[in-house]
C-alpha positions as CSV (number, residue, x, y, z in Angstrom):
1,M,0.0,0.0,0.0
2,L,2.9,2.3,0.7
3,S,4.3,1.8,-2.7
4,G,1.0,2.6,-4.3
5,E,0.9,6.0,-2.5
6,R,4.5,6.7,-3.5
7,S,3.8,6.1,-7.2
8,K,0.7,8.4,-7.0
9,M,2.9,11.2,-5.5
10,C,5.6,10.9,-8.2
11,K,3.0,11.2,-10.9
12,R,1.8,14.6,-9.6
13,G,5.0,16.7,-10.0
14,F,8.7,17.1,-10.2
15,T,11.1,16.2,-7.4
16,L,13.2,18.9,-5.9
17,I,16.4,17.5,-7.5
18,E,14.8,17.6,-10.9
19,L,13.9,21.2,-10.5
20,I,17.4,22.1,-9.2
21,V,19.0,20.4,-12.2
22,A,16.6,22.1,-14.7
23,L,17.3,25.5,-13.1
24,A,21.1,24.9,-13.2
25,I,20.9,24.1,-16.9
26,V,18.9,27.3,-17.6
27,A,21.5,29.3,-15.5
28,I,24.4,27.9,-17.5
29,I,22.7,28.7,-20.8
30,L,22.0,32.3,-19.6
31,T,25.6,32.8,-18.5
32,I,26.8,31.9,-21.9
33,A,24.1,33.8,-23.9
34,A,23.7,37.0,-21.9
35,P,27.1,38.5,-22.6
36,K,26.8,37.8,-26.3
37,Y,23.4,39.4,-26.4
38,F,24.5,42.6,-24.6
39,G,27.6,42.7,-26.7
40,N,25.5,42.6,-29.9
41,I,23.3,45.4,-28.6
42,D,26.3,47.7,-28.1
43,K,27.7,46.6,-31.5
44,T,24.4,47.5,-33.1
45,K,24.1,50.9,-31.4
46,E,27.6,51.8,-32.7
47,A,26.7,50.8,-36.2
48,V,23.5,52.9,-36.0
49,L,25.5,55.9,-34.7
50,R,28.1,55.6,-37.5
51,E,25.3,55.5,-40.1
52,D,23.4,58.5,-38.5
53,L,26.6,60.5,-38.5
54,Y,27.2,59.6,-42.1
55,V,23.7,60.6,-43.1
56,L,23.8,63.9,-41.2
57,R,27.2,64.8,-42.6
58,D,26.2,63.9,-46.1
59,A,23.1,66.1,-45.8
60,I,25.1,69.0,-44.5
61,D,27.5,68.6,-47.4
62,K,24.7,68.6,-50.0
63,Y,23.1,71.6,-48.3
64,Y,26.4,73.4,-48.6
65,G,26.9,72.3,-52.2
66,D,23.5,73.6,-53.2
67,K,23.3,76.9,-51.2
68,N,27.1,77.7,-50.8
69,K,26.5,78.1,-47.0
70,Y,26.0,75.8,-44.1
71,P,22.6,75.4,-42.4
72,D,21.8,77.5,-39.3
73,A,20.4,74.4,-37.5
74,L,19.8,70.8,-38.2
75,E,16.1,71.5,-38.5
76,D,16.9,73.4,-41.7
77,L,18.0,70.1,-43.3
78,V,14.4,68.8,-42.6
79,T,12.6,71.9,-43.8
80,E,14.6,72.1,-47.0
81,K,14.0,68.3,-47.6
82,Y,17.6,67.1,-47.2
83,L,16.4,64.8,-44.5
84,R,13.0,63.4,-43.6
85,S,13.8,63.8,-39.9
86,I,16.7,64.3,-37.6
87,P,18.0,60.9,-36.5
88,I,18.0,59.9,-32.9
89,D,21.3,59.3,-31.3
90,P,21.2,55.6,-30.2
91,F,23.2,56.3,-27.0
92,T,21.5,59.5,-25.7
93,L,18.1,58.5,-27.2
94,S,17.4,62.0,-28.3
95,A,17.4,63.9,-31.6
96,R,18.3,67.1,-29.8
97,S,21.6,65.9,-28.3
98,W,23.8,66.3,-31.4
99,V,26.8,68.5,-30.9
100,L,26.9,71.1,-33.6
101,V,30.4,72.0,-34.9
102,P,30.6,75.5,-36.5
103,P,32.7,76.1,-39.6
104,E,36.0,78.0,-39.4
105,D,34.5,80.9,-41.3
106,T,31.3,81.7,-39.2
107,S,29.9,83.8,-42.0
108,L,29.2,80.6,-43.9
109,G,26.6,79.3,-41.4
110,V,26.4,77.6,-38.1
111,V,26.6,73.8,-38.7
112,S,29.5,72.4,-40.7
113,D,29.7,69.1,-38.8
114,V,28.0,67.1,-36.1
115,R,29.1,64.8,-33.3
116,S,27.5,62.6,-30.8
117,S,27.2,63.9,-27.2
118,A,27.4,60.3,-25.8
119,P,29.8,60.2,-22.9
120,N,30.9,56.6,-23.5
121,K,33.7,55.0,-25.3
122,A,33.2,52.7,-28.2
123,R,34.3,49.0,-28.2
124,D,37.5,50.0,-30.0
125,G,38.4,52.4,-27.2
126,T,37.7,55.7,-29.0
127,W,35.3,58.3,-27.6
128,F,31.9,58.7,-29.4
129,K,32.3,62.4,-29.2
130,D,35.4,62.1,-31.4
131,W,33.7,60.2,-34.3
């Protein structure tokens, strides 16, 4: 009779050892996968930042080529249809955080280049503000 009760209890759920083994396996998988996941997120943000800087600088150059002066603000690139919208910096998560670099000759306009205001370093050791 005792063995019959024991077989009924085993059919109802998992033993504590089985649960601990399952959790240990999940923990091992997470310790392997999590660093790769977060590394890929940083890699992706850096790629997006490089592309955004390229697009902004290209639009500024085209604006200068057409009008023979630099824009007074990034919004001018949108109003003059050089960009659909100002890109969002993937590290600061804002379209208003771009650092505007004026030209050497200030009579030509206000924005000749743009940089990120992200305070971090890239994976290669360079500062985002220097890109």
